[in-house]
N, C-alpha and C positions, 0 to 999 in steps of 0.2 A: 061441716067438719072443720075444726080448727087445724091450722097447719102446725107441724112439729116445731117450727121456728118460734111460734108464739110462746110455747111452753119453755123452750130453751131460753128465750129472752127473759121471761119472768124469773126462772130459776137462777140463771147465771148473772143477770144484771140487777133485777129488782131485789132478789134475796142475796145473791153472791155466794160467798164461801159457806159451805154446809158441813162444817167439821162436826165430828162426833160429840154429842152432848151439848151442842150450842143452840142458841136461839135460831140460827140459820137452818140447822137440821130440823128443828121443830116446825119452822115456817114452811119448809119444803114439804114435809109430811102433810101439813094442813092444806097446802095448795093442791097437792095431788088428790087428797081425799075430797076436796070441794069439786075438782074437775070430774073425778069419777062419779061423784054423786049426781052430776047433771045428766049422765047418760047410762050408767050401769044399772042393772037390776037390783043389785045389792052391793054394799061396800062395807068392809070390815077393817078396823084398826087392830092390829095384832101386836101387843106390847111385849117386850122382853128386855133383858139387861145384858150388856156386853162390854168388854174392854174396847178401847178406842182404836188401836192399831196393832198389827201383827209384827211390826218391825222391832219394837223394844223386846218382846219375847225372843225373837230370832237372834237379836244382838246378845241377849243373856245366854243363849245356848252357845254362841260363838265364844263368849268370854269363859263359859264353863270348859270349853275345849282348850282354851289357853291355860286355864288353871290346871287342867289335867296334865298338860305338857310341863308346866312348872313344877309339878309334884314328882316328876320322873326321878330326879336325883334323890328324893327323900323316900319314895315308896313306889316301886314298879306296880304293885297291886292297885294302889290308889289311882295311879295314872291310867291303868287299864280300865278299871271300873268306872271312873269318871268320864273317860273317853268314850266308852261304850254307851253310857247314859246320854252323853251329848249327841252321839250318833243317832240313837233311837228317838230322842226327843225331837231332833231335827226332822226325822222322817215323819213323825206324827204331825208336827206343825205344818210341814210342807203339803201334806195331803188333807189338811183342814180338820184333823182330829186333835183338837186343842188339848194341851196338857199344861205347858208353861204359861200360856196365855191366861189360863184361869186364875193364876196367882196375881194378876194385875188388876188395878181398880176398875170397877164397872160403873156404867151410867145407863139411864133408861134410853131405849130406842124403840122404833115402831116400824113394822112392815104395813103397807096398805094394800089390801086385796079387793079388787073390783071384779064382778062377774057379769057376763053377758050370756044369757041363755040362748040356745038354738030355737029356730022356728018349729022344728019337728022333734023327733025322738033323739035324745042325746046318745051318741055312739062313741064319741071321742072327746077327751078334754085336752085343750091346748092352753099352755100357760106361757104368757108373754111376760118376761121379767127384765127389769133394769134397775140398777142401783142409783140412788139419788144423793148419797153422801159424797164429800170430797176430802182429799188428803192434803197433807203438807207437801210443798215442793221439796225436792231432794236432789243432791248431786247425781244420784242414780237416774234421775229423770232427764238428764241432758241427752240429746239425741244419740250420740255415739255410745254413751254408757247404757242407755235403754236398749239399744240394738244388741249390745254385748251382755245384757243382763243374765241371760241363761248361762253363758260361759262363766260369768262371775259366780252365779249360784252353784253351778256344778263344781267349780273350783273349791267353793266352801265345803261342799259335801266331801270332796276328795281329801281336803285337809283334816276334817273331823275324823274320817276313816283312818287316815295315816297316823293320827295321834293315838287312836285306840290300838293300832297295830304296834306302835312304838312301845306302849305299855306291855303288850303281849310279848314282844321281843325281849324286853327287860326281864320279865318273869322267867322266860325260857333261858335267858343268859345267866340269871342268878342260879338257876337249878343246874345248868351245865357248867357253871363256874367260869364264865367268860371273864377275861381280865377287865377290871373296872375302867381302865382307860378306854377300852374299846366301846363300852356302853356310853361313856361320857362323850366320845367322839360322835357316836350315833345320835345322841341327844342334840349336839350342836348342829349336825347335818339336817336334822328335822326342824330346826328353828325357823326357817322361812315359812313353814306351814302355819305355825302358831302366830307369826308376825302378820301373815295375810289375814287370818281371822280377826286379829286385833284391829287392823286397819279397816277392814270392811265393817266391823261392828261400830267403829268410831264414825265412819261415814254415815251409817244408818242413824246413829244417835244424833249426829250433827243436824241432819235433816229434820229429825223429830223435835229437836229443841229450837233450832233457828230458822227452819223453813217457813215460808209464808203459805197460808192456806189458799188453795186454788179456787177461783170462781167456778171451775168445773163445767165449762160450757160444753166441751166435747166429752169430758170425763166426769159425770155421765148424764148431764142434762139432756144431751142429744138422744140418748137411749130412752130416757123417760118421755121425751117429747114424741118420739116415734111410737112408743107403746100407747100413750094416751090417744094419739090421733088414730091409731089402728083400732083401739077399743071403741072409740066413738063411731068410726066407720061401720064396724060390725054391729053396733047398737042400732044404727040407722038402717042397715041392710043385713039382716041376720042370716047366719049360715043355717043350713037345714039340719045338720047332724053333729056339728062340732060346737061344744060350749067353750067360750073363751074367758080365761081369767087373766087379768092384768095384775102383776105384783111388783110394787115399788119397794125395793129392799134397802134397809139401812145397814150400816157397818160392813160394807163390802171391804173396806180397808182393814178390817179386823179379821181377815182370813175368810171373807165371804160369810160372816156370821149371820147376816140377815137371811140368806138362802138356807143355811143350816137350820135355823129356827123355823123357817117356813116348811121345810121337809119334815121336821120333827112334828109339826102341828097337823100336817095333812099327809101322813105316810101312805094311806090306802089310795087316796086320789092321785098323788104324785106318781106312784108306781105305775099307774095306768095312763099317765099323761105324756104328752110331748111338750118339752120345755124349749122355748126359743128365747135365748138371752140376747138382748139388743145392747151393744156396747160400742161407744165411740163412733156413733153413726154420722157425725157432722163434719168429718174431714177424711180425705183420702178416698181411694177406690172402695166401693162396697164389695165385700167378700163374704164367702161362707167359710168358717174356720174348720179346717180339717184336723187340726191338732192344737191342744192347749196345755198349759202347765209350765211352771218355771224350771222343772227338772225333767222328770219322765213325762212323756206326752200322753194325753188322753184324747182318743178319737171318738167322734159321735157314732151312734148306731148306723151301720152302713146303709140299711134300708131307708132310714130317715134322711140321711145325707143325700142319697140318690133322689128321694122325693123332693127335697129342697132344690137341688140343682135342676131337676126336671121342671119344676114350677117356674124357675128362672128362665130356662130355655124356651118355654112355651109362651112367655110374656113378651110382647113386642117392646122394643126400645128399653129393655132391661139389661144393662151391662154389668154382669156379676162375675167376680173371679173367685179363686180359692186362696186362703191365707192361713197363717199360723200366728198364735200369740204366745210368747214365752215369758211374759213379765208379770202376769196378773193371775191371782187365784179367782177366776171369774165365777159368777153364779152358775154358769154351765159346767165348769170344772167341778164345783162342789157337788152338783147333781150327778155328774158322770162317775165321780169317786164312789157315790152311793148307789150305783147301778140304776140310775134314772135316765131315761131317754132324753137327751138334751143336745143342743147345738147353739153356737154363737154366730150372729150376723152383725156386720158393722164395718168399720174402716180399719185397715191395718197398714203399718209402715215397717216393712222388713222385720217382722217378728215382734214389733212393739206397736204402741198406739201413739198417734199424735196428741200431745197434751198430757200424756201420762206423767203424773207427779211434777207438773209444771205450773208455776204461778202465773204464767202468761196465757193460760188456757181460757181466753176471754171470748165474749159473744161475737165480736166483729170478725173473728177468724173462722167462724162457722160457715160452711158451704151449704147453701140452701139446696143445691142440686143433690148433694150427697145424702142429706136428710130425706129428700123426696124419693131417691133411689132405694134407700133402705126401707122406707114405708111401702113402696111399691113391691119390693121383694117379700116383706112380711105378709102383705095382703095376698099376694099370689100364692104363697105357701099355705096359708090358712084355707084359701079356696080349693087348693089341690087336695089338702087333707080332707076337707068336707066332701069333695067329689069322690075321693077314694072310699070314704065311709058309705057314700050313697051307692057305690058299686058293691058294697058288702064284702070288702076285702078284710083280711085279718088285721087286727089292731097293729098300728105302726110300732107301738111301744112293747111288742111281744119279744123282742130280741135283746140280748145284753147290749150295753151302751158303751162301756169303756174298755180300752185296751191300752196296754203300756208298750212303749218302745224302749229298746235298749239304748244305752248311751252311744 
């Protein structure tokens, strides 16, 4: 079995940046397909088209909120309607139900799916997923900004909400015949909210225009490396009752579009599957993510989470903690939003990832021990799932998977 670091080295150093629509993205897809072809029972390339990033659509929504604010002195109704539209579009994009993103240019992309069949009767499907594309660096990727990203994101949500409320107050004030100066004063008071949206959208667009594309060693060549090594391991020593799929997804930075397309293409199989997303596995302490999402949190199926932690506790010399990630619309979050049983394992750094949106996310910063620890965890979890199916327990994926938390 090849070590995960071999795959990370090839993806991050030999290929380098794997931006959407580039030769690097295509080369990474080709590499993963070749590797899977060496040990999987069958491999499939699933083509689709997608926009390249979800930040320009999000910036467009913020600017729509600013325009709504500017319309207030001209039309309270227009301010209210445009503010509500921005609020709703923000919600849809946040939870990966793209609306504004669909207006942006598309380019071809591919998911690669490799399958390893069990030695006996198949009773459970386990999907290992990791994205192979990389993003531009951004000021939001700096360590302090990344750790504060959820606060920044929630503040944007609050500003959009307040601008809609401003329009509603204007409509009510005009009906109640409030003095014009009072409404003008209120408009001025609300100006910091529009200014905040304008600044954040400017920061996003700055990164999208001037940011350098990351080599993506930790984000997320590390996840792909662990996934490929785990697949090869189970091809050599097959599980008895669990079929294993490895899915390398494209366009993670387009709001998890690769995972969205995979679920669309395999709805019946995925609904009965357990999805393990492997993310940023090459740095930091290996953790099981108990909540994900940049605004409201999504938690994994409780039974599945208990099984993962049980597998970790039963494995000697496996040091695994619990963590959160609030910066990324991960493939697991995409699945949980659609009520698919999913969980993320990998490395975390106080709510963020090391290397997230960083141009210095290079191979020499990868920690071999962290990669091996994540691979050991994934291997232990799959063996535990297989053993539980051998004991004829109810399917792990029979319970709802996502729950939201209040702010």
